[in-house]
N, CA, C and O atoms as a DFTB+ gen file, in Angstrom:
680 C
 N C O
     1  1      -6.916      26.097      -5.171
     2  2      -5.463      26.079      -4.969
     3  2      -5.112      24.971      -3.974
     4  3      -5.826      24.750      -2.996
     5  1      -4.016      24.288      -4.236
     6  2      -3.600      23.165      -3.387
     7  2      -3.122      23.664      -2.030
     8  3      -2.510      24.726      -1.915
     9  1      -3.412      22.883      -1.025
    10  2      -2.980      23.188       0.342
    11  2      -1.453      23.186       0.396
    12  3      -0.825      22.218      -0.032
    13  1      -0.858      24.235       0.907
    14  2       0.601      24.346       0.974
    15  2       1.210      23.240       1.816
    16  3       2.300      22.763       1.501
    17  1       0.526      22.813       2.898
    18  2       1.061      21.727       3.720
    19  2       1.202      20.434       2.943
    20  3       2.162      19.691       3.150
    21  1       0.271      20.153       2.059
    22  2       0.307      18.915       1.289
    23  2       1.488      18.916       0.325
    24  3       2.095      17.873       0.079
    25  1       1.807      20.065      -0.212
    26  2       2.890      20.139      -1.190
    27  2       4.250      20.346      -0.552
    28  3       5.267      20.165      -1.221
    29  1       4.302      20.713       0.699
    30  2       5.553      21.005       1.382
    31  2       6.292      19.710       1.695
    32  3       5.907      18.980       2.608
    33  1       7.352      19.422       0.943
    34  2       8.108      18.186       1.150
    35  2       8.773      18.150       2.513
    36  3       9.078      17.068       3.017
    37  1       9.007      19.308       3.126
    38  2       9.650      19.345       4.428
    39  2       8.698      19.031       5.575
    40  3       9.139      18.772       6.695
    41  1       7.393      19.054       5.302
    42  2       6.402      18.755       6.339
    43  2       6.464      17.266       6.654
    44  3       6.160      16.432       5.801
    45  1       6.857      16.934       7.876
    46  2       7.039      15.533       8.226
    47  2       5.844      14.910       8.910
    48  3       5.820      13.694       9.104
    49  1       4.842      15.706       9.286
    50  2       3.671      15.166       9.961
    51  2       2.513      15.052       8.981
    52  3       2.209      15.995       8.250
    53  1       1.872      13.894       8.971
    54  2       0.681      13.725       8.148
    55  2      -0.437      14.554       8.758
    56  3      -0.526      14.696       9.978
    57  1      -1.282      15.094       7.906
    58  2      -2.418      15.848       8.423
    59  2      -3.422      14.889       9.044
    60  3      -3.336      13.676       8.850
    61  1      -4.356      15.427       9.776
    62  2      -5.403      14.610      10.386
    63  2      -6.310      13.988       9.313
    64  3      -7.043      13.039       9.591
    65  1      -6.255      14.521       8.102
    66  2      -7.050      13.986       6.991
    67  2      -6.187      13.103       6.084
    68  3      -6.257      13.207       4.859
    69  1      -5.378      12.239       6.692
    70  2      -4.402      11.465       5.927
    71  2      -5.019      10.485       4.933
    72  3      -4.304       9.942       4.091
    73  1      -6.328      10.244       5.009
    74  2      -6.976       9.343       4.059
    75  2      -7.672      10.091       2.920
    76  3      -8.312       9.469       2.072
    77  1      -7.553      11.399       2.897
    78  2      -8.123      12.192       1.810
    79  2      -7.296      11.997       0.553
    80  3      -6.125      11.620       0.609
    81  1      -7.929      12.262      -0.583
    82  2      -7.270      12.064      -1.874
    83  2      -5.929      12.795      -1.962
    84  3      -4.941      12.223      -2.424
    85  1      -5.892      14.039      -1.528
    86  2      -4.650      14.814      -1.640
    87  2      -3.520      14.166      -0.841
    88  3      -2.378      14.135      -1.299
    89  1      -3.825      13.656       0.330
    90  2      -2.799      13.008       1.158
    91  2      -2.343      11.694       0.531
    92  3      -1.155      11.373       0.539
    93  1      -3.289      10.942      -0.010
    94  2      -2.930       9.676      -0.656
    95  2      -2.097       9.949      -1.901
    96  3      -1.106       9.262      -2.150
    97  1      -2.492      10.944      -2.680
    98  2      -1.689      11.300      -3.862
    99  2      -0.278      11.727      -3.455
   100  3       0.696      11.395      -4.130
   101  1      -0.177      12.454      -2.366
   102  2       1.153      12.874      -1.890
   103  2       2.014      11.641      -1.607
   104  3       3.178      11.589      -2.003
   105  1       1.442      10.659      -0.926
   106  2       2.186       9.432      -0.641
   107  2       2.609       8.703      -1.907
   108  3       3.744       8.237      -2.012
   109  1       1.697       8.606      -2.866
   110  2       2.018       7.942      -4.140
   111  2       3.136       8.682      -4.854
   112  3       4.080       8.068      -5.350
   113  1       3.026      10.005      -4.903
   114  2       4.059      10.803      -5.569
   115  2       5.404      10.666      -4.874
   116  3       6.438      10.552      -5.532
   117  1       5.395      10.677      -3.549
   118  2       6.655      10.504      -2.821
   119  2       7.260       9.135      -3.087
   120  3       8.479       9.013      -3.207
   121  1       6.422       8.097      -3.183
   122  2       6.933       6.763      -3.526
   123  2       7.570       6.767      -4.914
   124  3       8.676       6.257      -5.096
   125  1       6.869       7.347      -5.896
   126  2       7.402       7.405      -7.259
   127  2       8.747       8.135      -7.301
   128  3       9.743       7.605      -7.792
   129  1       8.752       9.361      -6.776
   130  2       9.970      10.164      -6.852
   131  2      11.083       9.598      -5.976
   132  3      12.252       9.614      -6.364
   133  1      10.724       9.100      -4.802
   134  2      11.734       8.500      -3.931
   135  2      12.378       7.288      -4.573
   136  3      13.600       7.141      -4.553
   137  1      11.550       6.415      -5.147
   138  2      12.083       5.211      -5.793
   139  2      12.966       5.581      -6.978
   140  3      14.061       5.042      -7.139
   141  1      12.486       6.500      -7.803
   142  2      13.260       6.909      -8.977
   143  2      14.631       7.432      -8.573
   144  3      15.638       7.083      -9.189
   145  1      14.674       8.261      -7.548
   146  2      15.951       8.807      -7.106
   147  2      16.808       7.771      -6.403
   148  3      18.032       7.792      -6.531
   149  1      16.178       6.856      -5.656
   150  2      16.938       5.817      -4.959
   151  2      17.678       4.917      -5.952
   152  3      18.827       4.545      -5.712
   153  1      17.029       4.567      -7.060
   154  2      17.626       3.604      -7.988
   155  2      18.470       4.249      -9.082
   156  3      19.043       3.545      -9.914
   157  1      18.553       5.566      -9.093
   158  2      19.276       6.257     -10.169
   159  2      20.724       5.766     -10.313
   160  3      21.161       5.454     -11.421
   161  1      21.456       5.696      -9.220
   162  2      22.850       5.240      -9.294
   163  2      22.950       3.786      -9.708
   164  3      23.822       3.420     -10.495
   165  1      22.066       2.956      -9.183
   166  2      22.055       1.535      -9.556
   167  2      21.705       1.378     -11.030
   168  3      22.290       0.542     -11.719
   169  1      20.753       2.177     -11.522
   170  2      20.381       2.111     -12.936
   171  2      21.578       2.431     -13.834
   172  3      21.778       1.789     -14.866
   173  1      22.361       3.416     -13.438
   174  2      23.558       3.752     -14.227
   175  2      24.540       2.602     -14.272
   176  3      25.100       2.299     -15.325
   177  1      24.751       1.961     -13.140
   178  2      25.656       0.807     -13.074
   179  2      25.101      -0.349     -13.905
   180  3      25.843      -1.001     -14.639
   181  1      23.825      -0.598     -13.791
   182  2      23.196      -1.662     -14.593
   183  2      23.345      -1.368     -16.079
   184  3      23.665      -2.256     -16.869
   185  1      23.111      -0.119     -16.450
   186  2      23.217       0.279     -17.857
   187  2      24.619       0.024     -18.399
   188  3      24.777      -0.433     -19.532
   189  1      25.624       0.316     -17.600
   190  2      27.006       0.069     -18.035
   191  2      27.271      -1.415     -18.264
   192  3      28.163      -1.778     -19.031
   193  1      26.501      -2.266     -17.605
   194  2      26.640      -3.719     -17.772
   195  2      25.628      -4.278     -18.770
   196  3      25.589      -5.488     -18.992
   197  1      24.817      -3.422     -19.367
   198  2      23.802      -3.867     -20.312
   199  2      22.674      -4.643     -19.648
   200  3      22.077      -5.530     -20.257
   201  1      22.387      -4.305     -18.396
   202  2      21.349      -4.998     -17.633
   203  2      20.259      -4.014     -17.229
   204  3      20.440      -2.800     -17.316
   205  1      19.123      -4.554     -16.784
   206  2      18.001      -3.726     -16.370
   207  2      17.565      -4.038     -14.947
   208  3      18.212      -4.802     -14.230
   209  1      16.462      -3.434     -14.562
   210  2      15.972      -3.586     -13.191
   211  2      15.544      -5.013     -12.862
   212  3      15.689      -5.450     -11.720
   213  1      15.021      -5.742     -13.839
   214  2      14.642      -7.134     -13.577
   215  2      15.885      -7.955     -13.219
   216  3      15.833      -8.820     -12.345
   217  1      16.991      -7.682     -13.892
   218  2      18.256      -8.352     -13.584
   219  2      18.691      -8.002     -12.160
   220  3      19.150      -8.856     -11.401
   221  1      18.535      -6.723     -11.821
   222  2      18.928      -6.256     -10.494
   223  2      18.119      -6.964      -9.413
   224  3      18.677      -7.438      -8.424
   225  1      16.807      -7.035      -9.604
   226  2      15.962      -7.704      -8.600
   227  2      16.360      -9.161      -8.447
   228  3      16.411      -9.676      -7.331
   229  1      16.640      -9.829      -9.555
   230  2      17.051     -11.239      -9.482
   231  2      18.373     -11.364      -8.719
   232  3      18.497     -12.216      -7.839
   233  1      19.346     -10.538      -9.042
   234  2      20.631     -10.573      -8.340
   235  2      20.437     -10.312      -6.848
   236  3      21.032     -10.989      -6.010
   237  1      19.607      -9.332      -6.527
   238  2      19.368      -8.970      -5.133
   239  2      18.821     -10.161      -4.346
   240  3      19.350     -10.509      -3.290
   241  1      17.769     -10.778      -4.860
   242  2      17.137     -11.857      -4.107
   243  2      17.979     -13.130      -4.087
   244  3      17.945     -13.872      -3.105
   245  1      18.721     -13.392      -5.134
   246  2      19.627     -14.551      -5.114
   247  2      20.723     -14.324      -4.077
   248  3      21.135     -15.260      -3.391
   249  1      21.192     -13.093      -3.963
   250  2      22.200     -12.766      -2.938
   251  2      21.622     -12.943      -1.538
   252  3      22.320     -13.396      -0.631
   253  1      20.363     -12.591      -1.359
   254  2      19.721     -12.706      -0.051
   255  2      19.493     -14.155       0.354
   256  3      19.509     -14.477       1.542
   257  1      19.279     -15.031      -0.625
   258  2      19.017     -16.440      -0.331
   259  2      19.805     -17.328      -1.279
   260  3      19.255     -17.829      -2.260
   261  1      21.089     -17.529      -0.996
   262  2      21.881     -18.423      -1.853
   263  2      21.241     -19.804      -1.904
   264  3      20.635     -20.259      -0.933
   265  1      21.381     -20.452      -3.032
   266  2      20.786     -21.775      -3.310
   267  2      19.259     -21.681      -3.356
   268  3      18.552     -22.619      -2.987
   269  1      18.777     -20.544      -3.814
   270  2      17.338     -20.334      -3.949
   271  2      16.817     -21.133      -5.142
   272  3      17.375     -21.051      -6.236
   273  1      15.750     -21.904      -4.934
   274  2      15.139     -22.590      -6.078
   275  2      14.549     -21.574      -7.064
   276  3      14.055     -20.520      -6.665
   277  1      14.608     -21.904      -8.335
   278  2      14.080     -21.022      -9.370
   279  2      12.613     -20.694      -9.088
   280  3      12.190     -19.555      -9.285
   281  1      11.841     -21.667      -8.635
   282  2      10.430     -21.435      -8.337
   283  2      10.225     -20.390      -7.262
   284  3       9.273     -19.613      -7.334
   285  1      11.094     -20.352      -6.267
   286  2      10.995     -19.347      -5.213
   287  2      11.287     -17.948      -5.761
   288  3      10.623     -16.978      -5.396
   289  1      12.284     -17.858      -6.639
   290  2      12.601     -16.565      -7.242
   291  2      11.437     -16.097      -8.113
   292  3      11.110     -14.911      -8.136
   293  1      10.829     -17.013      -8.812
   294  2       9.673     -16.694      -9.641
   295  2       8.556     -16.101      -8.775
   296  3       7.934     -15.110      -9.156
   297  1       8.307     -16.704      -7.619
   298  2       7.270     -16.212      -6.710
   299  2       7.642     -14.842      -6.134
   300  3       6.784     -13.966      -6.032
   301  1       8.901     -14.650      -5.760
   302  2       9.340     -13.368      -5.200
   303  2       9.218     -12.235      -6.211
   304  3       8.759     -11.142      -5.879
   305  1       9.626     -12.501      -7.430
   306  2       9.624     -11.450      -8.452
   307  2       8.243     -11.231      -9.051
   308  3       7.958     -10.166      -9.599
   309  1       7.384     -12.248      -8.944
   310  2       6.027     -12.157      -9.476
   311  2       6.023     -11.757     -10.948
   312  3       5.312     -10.842     -11.365
   313  1       6.845     -12.476     -11.727
   314  2       6.902     -12.260     -13.173
   315  2       6.610     -13.593     -13.853
   316  3       6.525     -14.626     -13.190
   317  1       6.457     -13.571     -15.161
   318  2       6.167     -14.803     -15.889
   319  2       7.409     -15.680     -15.972
   320  3       8.535     -15.203     -15.823
   321  1       7.189     -16.956     -16.209
   322  2       8.315     -17.880     -16.382
   323  2       9.181     -17.457     -17.562
   324  3      10.406     -17.561     -17.509
   325  1       8.544     -16.982     -18.622
   326  2       9.297     -16.532     -19.797
   327  2      10.212     -15.364     -19.453
   328  3      11.376     -15.338     -19.851
   329  1       9.680     -14.404     -18.713
   330  2      10.494     -13.246     -18.331
   331  2      11.657     -13.668     -17.457
   332  3      12.786     -13.219     -17.655
   333  1      11.385     -14.532     -16.489
   334  2      12.462     -15.001     -15.610
   335  2      13.487     -15.793     -16.404
   336  3      14.686     -15.685     -16.148
   337  1      13.032     -16.582     -17.358
   338  2      13.964     -17.357     -18.193
   339  2      14.930     -16.439     -18.933
   340  3      16.130     -16.703     -18.991
   341  1      14.394     -15.358     -19.497
   342  2      15.255     -14.407     -20.218
   343  2      16.258     -13.761     -19.276
   344  3      17.438     -13.643     -19.607
   345  1      15.791     -13.341     -18.097
   346  2      16.670     -12.692     -17.118
   347  2      17.769     -13.658     -16.687
   348  3      18.946     -13.297     -16.676
   349  1      17.388     -14.885     -16.332
   350  2      18.394     -15.860     -15.881
   351  2      19.356     -16.237     -16.995
   352  3      20.545     -16.438     -16.745
   353  1      18.859     -16.334     -18.217
   354  2      19.755     -16.636     -19.347
   355  2      20.792     -15.526     -19.508
   356  3      21.970     -15.805     -19.733
   357  1      20.360     -14.270     -19.393
   358  2      21.294     -13.135     -19.473
   359  2      22.332     -13.211     -18.354
   360  3      23.530     -13.072     -18.600
   361  1      21.868     -13.429     -17.136
   362  2      22.769     -13.446     -15.980
   363  2      23.741     -14.616     -16.047
   364  3      24.914     -14.473     -15.705
   365  1      23.256     -15.767     -16.486
   366  2      24.141     -16.920     -16.623
   367  2      25.116     -16.715     -17.776
   368  3      26.290     -17.070     -17.666
   369  1      24.645     -16.153     -18.866
   370  2      25.505     -15.897     -20.017
   371  2      26.629     -14.920     -19.714
   372  3      27.687     -14.968     -20.341
   373  1      26.403     -14.049     -18.768
   374  2      27.413     -13.062     -18.368
   375  2      28.275     -13.557     -17.211
   376  3      29.142     -12.838     -16.714
   377  1      28.020     -14.807     -16.786
   378  2      28.813     -15.385     -15.699
   379  2      28.515     -14.788     -14.334
   380  3      29.389     -14.759     -13.468
   381  1      27.285     -14.310     -14.130
   382  2      26.923     -13.687     -12.859
   383  2      26.141     -14.624     -11.946
   384  3      26.143     -14.456     -10.727
   385  1      25.478     -15.603     -12.534
   386  2      24.645     -16.556     -11.793
   387  2      24.927     -17.953     -12.317
   388  3      25.130     -18.159     -13.513
   389  1      24.934     -18.917     -11.387
   390  2      25.020     -20.328     -11.784
   391  2      23.787     -21.052     -11.270
   392  3      23.162     -20.643     -10.291
   393  1      23.456     -22.125     -11.949
   394  2      22.321     -22.950     -11.577
   395  2      22.841     -24.349     -11.262
   396  3      23.581     -24.932     -12.054
   397  1      22.458     -24.882     -10.118
   398  2      22.882     -26.222      -9.714
   399  2      21.647     -27.090      -9.506
   400  3      20.549     -26.589      -9.266
   401  1      21.849     -28.389      -9.601
   402  2      20.768     -29.342      -9.360
   403  2      20.625     -29.537      -7.859
   404  3      21.620     -29.627      -7.140
   405  1      19.372     -29.601      -7.383
   406  2      19.115     -29.787      -5.960
   407  2      19.640     -31.119      -5.455
   408  3      19.614     -32.113      -6.180
   409  1      20.112     -31.147      -4.225
   410  2      20.640     -32.368      -3.618
   411  2      19.519     -33.358      -3.290
   412  3      19.623     -34.548      -3.588
   413  1      18.447     -32.853      -2.675
   414  2      17.338     -33.729      -2.274
   415  2      16.367     -33.984      -3.411
   416  3      15.837     -35.088      -3.543
   417  1      16.131     -32.975      -4.231
   418  2      15.206     -33.095      -5.356
   419  2      15.962     -32.697      -6.613
   420  3      16.228     -31.516      -6.839
   421  1      16.299     -33.662      -7.413
   422  2      17.126     -33.430      -8.597
   423  2      16.386     -32.600      -9.656
   424  3      17.000     -32.103     -10.600
   425  1      15.086     -32.457      -9.496
   426  2      14.338     -31.611     -10.440
   427  2      14.515     -30.130     -10.116
   428  3      14.299     -29.267     -10.967
   429  1      14.908     -29.852      -8.884
   430  2      15.090     -28.460      -8.460
   431  2      16.315     -27.855      -9.110
   432  3      17.339     -28.517      -9.279
   433  1      16.197     -26.586      -9.474
   434  2      17.318     -25.806      -9.979
   435  2      17.585     -24.707      -8.964
   436  3      16.745     -23.837      -8.733
   437  1      18.773     -24.761      -8.358
   438  2      19.142     -23.821      -7.299
   439  2      20.053     -22.744      -7.872
   440  3      20.969     -23.036      -8.640
   441  1      19.796     -21.507      -7.493
   442  2      20.519     -20.360      -8.036
   443  2      21.511     -19.800      -7.028
   444  3      21.216     -19.677      -5.839
   445  1      22.680     -19.468      -7.525
   446  2      23.711     -18.820      -6.702
   447  2      24.432     -17.790      -7.544
   448  3      24.521     -17.913      -8.765
   449  1      24.943     -16.776      -6.876
   450  2      25.763     -15.784      -7.560
   451  2      27.179     -16.326      -7.707
   452  3      27.692     -17.003      -6.816
   453  1      27.795     -16.026      -8.826
   454  2      29.219     -16.301      -8.983
   455  2      29.965     -15.200      -8.222
   456  3      29.339     -14.237      -7.779
   457  1      31.270     -15.316      -8.064
   458  2      32.011     -14.205      -7.444
   459  2      31.802     -12.880      -8.179
   460  3      31.701     -11.829      -7.546
   461  1      31.736     -12.929      -9.518
   462  2      31.488     -11.711     -10.293
   463  2      30.083     -11.174     -10.029
   464  3      29.881      -9.964      -9.927
   465  1      29.113     -12.088      -9.920
   466  2      27.746     -11.684      -9.617
   467  2      27.639     -11.075      -8.235
   468  3      26.929     -10.089      -8.036
   469  1      28.346     -11.663      -7.275
   470  2      28.328     -11.134      -5.903
   471  2      28.960      -9.742      -5.864
   472  3      28.483      -8.871      -5.136
   473  1      30.016      -9.523      -6.628
   474  2      30.671      -8.212      -6.678
   475  2      29.735      -7.168      -7.271
   476  3      29.631      -6.057      -6.751
   477  1      29.052      -7.523      -8.361
   478  2      28.117      -6.588      -8.977
   479  2      26.945      -6.303      -8.036
   480  3      26.546      -5.150      -7.876
   481  1      26.399      -7.338      -7.419
   482  2      25.273      -7.140      -6.508
   483  2      25.683      -6.251      -5.339
   484  3      24.908      -5.392      -4.921
   485  1      26.878      -6.441      -4.809
   486  2      27.360      -5.609      -3.698
   487  2      27.493      -4.146      -4.132
   488  3      27.176      -3.242      -3.360
   489  1      27.955      -3.913      -5.346
   490  2      28.080      -2.541      -5.853
   491  2      26.690      -1.918      -6.041
   492  3      26.484      -0.746      -5.727
   493  1      25.753      -2.699      -6.548
   494  2      24.381      -2.212      -6.710
   495  2      23.761      -1.901      -5.349
   496  3      23.109      -0.872      -5.174
   497  1      23.972      -2.804      -4.388
   498  2      23.442      -2.572      -3.040
   499  2      24.036      -1.304      -2.442
   500  3      23.326      -0.538      -1.790
   501  1      25.309      -1.076      -2.652
   502  2      25.957       0.121      -2.103
   503  2      25.315       1.384      -2.661
   504  3      25.158       2.372      -1.942
   505  1      24.942       1.357      -3.941
   506  2      24.252       2.503      -4.546
   507  2      22.927       2.764      -3.836
   508  3      22.558       3.918      -3.620
   509  1      22.213       1.704      -3.473
   510  2      20.928       1.852      -2.787
   511  2      21.118       2.183      -1.311
   512  3      20.388       3.005      -0.756
   513  1      22.087       1.550      -0.685
   514  2      22.328       1.707       0.751
   515  2      22.612       3.152       1.117
   516  3      22.091       3.661       2.109
   517  1      23.418       3.797       0.338
   518  2      23.810       5.173       0.632
   519  2      22.586       6.078       0.749
   520  3      22.444       6.814       1.725
   521  1      21.715       6.023      -0.237
   522  2      20.516       6.856      -0.213
   523  2      19.555       6.465       0.899
   524  3      19.010       7.331       1.584
   525  1      19.343       5.165       1.084
   526  2      18.424       4.708       2.129
   527  2      18.947       5.081       3.509
   528  3      18.191       5.575       4.345
   529  1      20.216       4.854       3.750
   530  2      20.785       5.163       5.069
   531  2      20.657       6.647       5.373
   532  3      20.334       7.019       6.501
   533  1      20.902       7.491       4.394
   534  2      20.765       8.932       4.595
   535  2      19.329       9.331       4.902
   536  3      19.074      10.135       5.798
   537  1      18.394       8.758       4.147
   538  2      16.978       9.071       4.375
   539  2      16.517       8.541       5.726
   540  3      15.770       9.217       6.433
   541  1      16.950       7.345       6.092
   542  2      16.602       6.779       7.398
   543  2      17.134       7.670       8.521
   544  3      16.413       7.983       9.468
   545  1      18.389       8.071       8.410
   546  2      19.000       8.900       9.457
   547  2      18.266      10.233       9.594
   548  3      18.049      10.723      10.702
   549  1      17.890      10.811       8.459
   550  2      17.192      12.098       8.486
   551  2      15.791      11.953       9.087
   552  3      15.334      12.838       9.811
   553  1      15.110      10.846       8.793
   554  2      13.727      10.663       9.252
   555  2      13.645      10.248      10.718
   556  3      12.730      10.667      11.427
   557  1      14.581       9.436      11.175
   558  2      14.550       8.961      12.553
   559  2      13.851       7.617      12.690
   560  3      13.107       7.185      11.809
   561  1      14.109       6.976      13.809
   562  2      13.644       5.611      14.046
   563  2      12.120       5.466      13.949
   564  3      11.635       4.534      13.307
   565  1      11.375       6.355      14.565
   566  2       9.915       6.239      14.541
   567  2       9.365       6.360      13.125
   568  3       8.447       5.632      12.748
   569  1       9.920       7.270      12.349
   570  2       9.468       7.437      10.969
   571  2       9.804       6.203      10.138
   572  3       9.000       5.775       9.310
   573  1      10.977       5.633      10.354
   574  2      11.361       4.424       9.620
   575  2      10.405       3.282       9.958
   576  3       9.963       2.553       9.071
   577  1      10.091       3.132      11.239
   578  2       9.151       2.087      11.651
   579  2       7.785       2.313      10.991
   580  3       7.162       1.358      10.528
   581  1       7.323       3.543      10.943
   582  2       6.055       3.861      10.282
   583  2       6.107       3.598       8.787
   584  3       5.148       3.091       8.204
   585  1       7.223       3.942       8.172
   586  2       7.432       3.704       6.741
   587  2       7.344       2.208       6.450
   588  3       6.693       1.794       5.490
   589  1       7.999       1.405       7.278
   590  2       7.946      -0.046       7.098
   591  2       6.516      -0.556       7.245
   592  3       6.093      -1.450       6.511
   593  1       5.776       0.010       8.189
   594  2       4.385      -0.415       8.401
   595  2       3.528      -0.095       7.174
   596  3       2.697      -0.909       6.770
   597  1       3.726       1.080       6.585
   598  2       2.971       1.450       5.387
   599  2       3.338       0.521       4.232
   600  3       2.455       0.014       3.539
   601  1       4.623       0.298       4.023
   602  2       5.029      -0.581       2.927
   603  2       4.516      -2.007       3.129
   604  3       4.083      -2.656       2.177
   605  1       4.566      -2.485       4.357
   606  2       4.033      -3.816       4.660
   607  2       2.539      -3.859       4.335
   608  3       2.044      -4.864       3.825
   609  1       1.830      -2.787       4.624
   610  2       0.408      -2.715       4.315
   611  2       0.111      -2.775       2.827
   612  3      -0.991      -3.155       2.430
   613  1       1.080      -2.403       1.997
   614  2       0.908      -2.475       0.544
   615  2       1.101      -3.892       0.005
   616  3       0.711      -4.190      -1.124
   617  1       1.699      -4.756       0.809
   618  2       1.975      -6.134       0.384
   619  2       0.779      -7.003       0.760
   620  3       0.364      -6.996       1.920
   621  1       0.215      -7.751      -0.184
   622  2      -0.904      -8.630       0.164
   623  2      -0.498      -9.595       1.285
   624  3       0.627     -10.093       1.318
   625  1      -1.430      -9.842       2.190
   626  2      -1.155     -10.711       3.346
   627  2      -0.598     -12.058       2.916
   628  3       0.251     -12.622       3.607
   629  1      -1.057     -12.577       1.801
   630  2      -0.610     -13.895       1.341
   631  2       0.882     -13.885       0.965
   632  3       1.535     -14.927       1.020
   633  1       1.423     -12.722       0.586
   634  2       2.832     -12.613       0.183
   635  2       3.765     -12.253       1.338
   636  3       4.984     -12.364       1.199
   637  1       3.225     -11.834       2.449
   638  2       4.067     -11.372       3.561
   639  2       4.997     -12.453       4.118
   640  3       6.105     -12.119       4.538
   641  1       4.604     -13.730       4.144
   642  2       5.553     -14.748       4.634
   643  2       6.862     -14.799       3.834
   644  3       7.913     -15.107       4.396
   645  1       6.809     -14.501       2.533
   646  2       8.042     -14.467       1.734
   647  2       8.986     -13.392       2.263
   648  3      10.197     -13.598       2.348
   649  1       8.418     -12.251       2.615
   650  2       9.227     -11.148       3.128
   651  2       9.792     -11.511       4.497
   652  3      10.965     -11.262       4.778
   653  1       8.961     -12.094       5.335
   654  2       9.415     -12.497       6.664
   655  2      10.539     -13.521       6.569
   656  3      11.477     -13.489       7.365
   657  1      10.449     -14.425       5.604
   658  2      11.502     -15.425       5.421
   659  2      12.811     -14.763       5.006
   660  3      13.877     -15.142       5.490
   661  1      12.741     -13.791       4.129
   662  2      13.949     -13.056       3.734
   663  2      14.561     -12.339       4.922
   664  3      15.777     -12.366       5.110
   665  1      13.720     -11.694       5.727
   666  2      14.212     -10.939       6.872
   667  2      14.769     -11.852       7.952
   668  3      15.677     -11.461       8.686
   669  1      14.242     -13.050       8.057
   670  2      14.748     -14.018       9.050
   671  2      16.163     -14.460       8.703
   672  3      16.926     -14.874       9.576
   673  1      16.509     -14.367       7.417
   674  2      17.839     -14.766       6.974
   675  2      18.911     -13.742       7.249
   676  3      20.082     -13.979       6.951
   677  1      18.534     -12.588       7.820
   678  2      19.527     -11.535       8.103
   679  2      20.559     -12.089       8.982
   680  3      21.497     -11.384       9.353
């Protein structure tokens, strides 16, 4: 029979055996269910616009770094060029994203949200913000800091500078 502490969602302290399979599975399950519930409202909004999560991620990161080169977005999303091409074609076709030629390097294609794209991205962010802010407030500062440390640990060291660059733009 499973340990009641491991299954108790209200238990906020990790057991001393936090590296055991049951504890790791608990973390994985919480990530799955937490993510699914966090994006539920955004998914509904995306669905109403005929868009998916890949579109959402592209809008999010373009909003975070206006005039982002296509190559940088490709690296952030870690998807194939073909997949990114389809996503950008959809977003541009719907008037949500524009592509401009780089000033210093004319081969560069820089991405920006249109006013309509910025409005949609803000609405999507609001769907995520509400749930995250509530969970952060309930967990408290120390738990949030620990959560960030765990998530950072899931990111390969080679990719962490991309995240730091995004956060520096706050």
